[in-house]
N, C-alpha and C positions, 0 to 999 in steps of 0.2 A: 154643163158640169161645173159645180162650184169649185172655188179655190181649194177648199178642204178635200173634196173628192179627187181633184187633180193631184194634190200633194200625197194623198193616200195611195193612188195608183203608182206614183213614183217610188214611194217607200216599199210597196209590194215587190217592185223589181229590184230594189237595192238591198233590202234586208231579208236574210234567210228566214224562212218560216219552217218550223218543225212540228211534228205531231206531239201530242201529250205523252204518248208512249216513249218517244225518243227523248223527251225531256226527263222522264223518270230514269232512263238509262244514263243520261248525262249527269244527273245528280249523284248517282252512285260513283261517278268518276270525279266528283268534286265541283261540278258546275253549280252556280247559284240560281235559284228560282226566285224571281222578283214579282210579287203580286202588287200591281200598281193601282188597284182599284181603291176607291174611297172607303173609309172605315164603315160607313153605313151600309155599303154594298157587301163588304166582306163579312158582315154579320150572318149572311146566308151560308157561309162556309168558305174555306180556303184549302189548297193542297197542303198536305202534311209537310212540315219542314220548309215551307216557303217563307222568304223574307218579305214582310209586309211593309211597304213604303209607298204611300200615295204619290202619284205622279207630281202633284203640286209641291212636294217637299224634296224631290230628288236632289236638286242642286244643293240643298242645305245639309243633307245627312248622308248622301251616297258614299262619300269618301271615307266616312267613319265606318259605315256598314260593310263596304266592299273596297278595301284599300288597294287591291291589286287591279289595275286597269286592264291587265291582260287576261284575267280570269273569264271563263265563259259565263255570260250572264243571259238568262232566258227570261224575257218579260211576258207577263200574263195579265189579261184583263177579262172581261166577261165574254166577248165574242171574237177577239183577235184584232180589233181595229185600234183601240187606244194603246194597246201594247206595241204597235208599230211606231206610233208617235213617241212613246216612252223610250223605245229602242233608239230612235233617232236622237232624242235628248241625250241619252247616254253616249252615243257616238260623238256628239258635240262636246261633251264633257271629257272626252279623251279615252273612253272605253273602246277597246279595239276588237273585242270578240263578243258581239251581241247578236242574239237571235230572238225572234218572236214566236210564241206558241200559237199555232193556227187553231182557230175555233175557240180559244180562251177557256175559261173555267167551265163553260157549257159543254165543250168537247171533252174536257177532263172528266167531268162527272159521267158523261155518256159512255166513256171508255171504261168505267168502273175502277178508276184509279183512286188511291187513298186520299181522303180529304176529311176534314172535320169542321164542325160549326163551333165557334167560340162560345163560352159562357156569356150570356147577354147581361149587361149591366142594367139594373132597374133605374127608374127616374131618380130615386134618392141617391144611388151610387154615382150617377152622372153628375149630380150637383156636388156631392162631397168631394169627388176626385176630378173635378172639372179642370183644375190647373194641370194635372197630369195628362188629361186627355188632350190638351192643347199642344203638348210636346210631341214632336214626331218621334223622338227616341223612346217614348213610353206609349202614348196613345191607348186605345182601348185594349189591344192585345196585350200590351205590357201590364196594364192595370189588372186585367184578368189573371195574368201570370202571378202578380203579387198576391191577389186574393186566394190563389191556389197554393201559395207557398207556406212552408212551416219553418219557423226559426226558433231555436232554443237559446234562451238567454241565461247564462250562469251568473246568478247574483242579482238581487233586486235592490242594490245599494246605489252608490254614487254613479258608477258607470252604467249599470243596468237601468237606472231611471230614465235618462234621456234616450237610451237605445229603445226601451219599451215604448215610451210615449211617441217617439217619432215613427217607429215602425208601425205602431197601431194607427197613427194618423195617416200614414202613407197607404194603409190598406193591406198590410201583410196579414193574410187570413187567419193563420194560427200562430200564436206565440206561446212557447213553453217557458215557465219561470221556475228556476231551481234556487231555493233558498230555505234554510231551516231556522233563520233567526226571527226575532220579533223586533218591532219598531221601537227605537229608543229616541228620546228627545234630542240627544246629541247627533242623531242621523239627519235631522231636519235642515241642518245648515247646508247640505249638498244633495240629499237623496229626495229629489222632487217628486218621486212617485207617492210619497207619504205626507200626511199632514199631522197636526197636533192631535186631532181626534183619533188618529190611528196608533198612538203610543200604547205599547203593550199588546198590540195585535200582531199576529204572524205576518211577516212581510209578503208572503204569497197572497194572503187574503186582501191586504191593503192594495197590493199591486193590481190584482184582478179588478177590484172596484174602480181604481183610478183609470185603468186601461179602458174599461167599459164606459166610463164617463167621457172619454175622448172619442171612442168609436164602439158603440154597442154591438156592432156586427162582427167584431173580432172574437174568435174562439181563443180562450185562455186556458191552457193546461198547466196546473200547478204541481210542482214536485217539491213538497215540503220535507226535504231530506238533505243530508249532507252528501255530496258526491264522493264516492269511493271507487276503488278499483273493482269492487264486487258489483256495484249497481250501475256504473257508468255506461256500459254497453247497452243496457236496457233503457236507460234514460235518453240517450241520444238517438235511439232507434226511431225511424220514421220522420226525422227532421231533414231539411235540405241543407242547413248550415248551422254552426254554433257560434255564439258570441260570448267571449270570456270577459266577465266583469268581476271576477273573484279577486281576492287579495291574499290568497294562501298559496304558497309555493307547491305544496303537495297536491292541492286541487288542480293547479295549472298543469302539472305533469300528467295527472290522471286524465283530465279532459283532452289534453293533447294526444295521448295514446289511444283513447277511445275514438277520437275523430279519425286518427290514422287508420285504425282497424275498420271503421265504418266507411272510409273514403269520403269524409266530410271536410270542407274547408273550415278553418277555425280563425275567427277574427279576434285578434289579441288587443287588449288595451290595458294600460297600467298608469297609475298616477302616484306622485310623491311630492308633497309640499307645493312647489310651484312648477313642477315638470311632469310631462306625460309622454307616453309612447303609444303608437298604433302600428300594427302590421297584420298580415294575413299569412297564416301557416297552413301547411298541408294542402296547398292549392295545386290541382292537377291541370296541366295544359298539354295539348297535343304536341306543341313545339318544344317547350322547355321541360316537360315532365313534371315531377313532384317538386314543389318549392321547399325551402327550409322549414323545419318544424321548430317547436318551442325548445326541444332538447338540443337542436343544432346551435341555438343562440345562447342558451343558459345551461349548458351541460356542467360547467364548473361550479354552479351554485346548487346542485342537487341536494347537498347535505347542509345547506346554510339557509336559514329563514331570514330574509331581509326585513327591515323595519316596515311597519304598516302605517296607515294614516292614524290609527289609534296611538301609535308610538310617537310619531313626528309631526302630526297634523297635516292638513291639506287646505289649500285655498278653495273656498266653497264653490266657485264657478268653474274650476279646472275640470271636474268630471263632465260638465256640460260640453266643454270643447272636445275632449277626447271621446266621450260617448257619442256625440253627434257625428264625429268622423267615423266611428265604428258603424253606426247606423247607415251612413252614406255608402261605405264599402259593401255593406250587406245588400242594399238596394241595387248597387252596380252589379254584384254577382247574380242576384236573382233575375235582373233584367238583361244580363249579358251585354252591358254597355260599358264604355270607358275602359280604363286601364286599372285593374285591381292592384292593391298595394302588396301583392305577393312578391317575395324576393326583395322587399324594401322595408326598412324600419324608419318611420317618421317620428321625430322627436319634437316636442313643443316646450319652449321655455316661456312661461307667462311673464316673468319679470323683464325679459328682453324683448318680448313680443316677436319671437323668432321661431322659425321651423328649420330643422335640419334633417337631411335624409341620408341614410347609408344603405349600401347594397348588402343583401343577405344571401350568402351562398350556402347550399346544403353541406353539412359536415360529412365527408366521406366515411368517417368513423362512427357516425351516429347510426343507431339501429332503426331509424324511422322507415327506411325502405323495407326492412324485415317486417315491421309492424303493419305497414301499408299492404303488404302481400298476404297477410293472414286472412 
């Protein structure tokens, strides 16, 4: 008997093995199902709601994906052997409640339990997104999730430009662009979606052309209209999240309320001269509930229109910093990784090269809970 076989026999005695049916029952009680097969193997399918982490990357990412070492973790492979070794790896890392699924994915399918095969990336996509595929936090399943995602960008100006370009490059499959303006030469100092040849062209048309120049496989839905309380609900419908790149106070309240009613997170960004802000509003979590909304933070300004970039000017590169941060938060939400900026306001001062963060608590007097319940 080889050393590997000897070790396998020891693990079969030490590690509890459960049936696929028992695994499904445990998941309903909060247990985590960990598919430890390699990405190429998982292309054939994986149990629904399984966390997909290859055994080779467990030590690098397991604490981020499963921060509670006492949580019940069920490992799964193809036949039930590699999952035993993975369970042993988890024990060595400090996880105290680990079991292996007997028979692996083969037994799972034979039992008629729910599973699905991911959308396969073609050769062109594998090359385009190769740097994402190398990251355990994204991988093939994460890239497929991005391709299936739909993000609405309000404004194709200074903030919307880097947001749209980076999300398109990252492979977010559908981008909606809301803007009813035309390209002006004064825009070109900061609005990198557009070029001199686009002056006089509707911003939505120019944006679609530039996005397809970056990634021709992205679907671009244009909304060449001004967002109002009458059309906001229809515009946001069907999207997974909304990114606010507008510079009009009335529009900001309008998109905030529409996102609350639709149950969509809103990624906020604002710029003024040398300063910018980023946060996430209307973000729902199981633990903390609904985060602060735009009205919670700026309730006192409802009847005041602050100065815009047209009034006071703006450093041309500033939208690139803030818009890139907004795009980063969008990817984190879509991929369900990291710590979203909900409940926090991040401020950037370009002259000081400094970032400051303050906590944002929901305003008990705000009507956001009422709007979210509609």
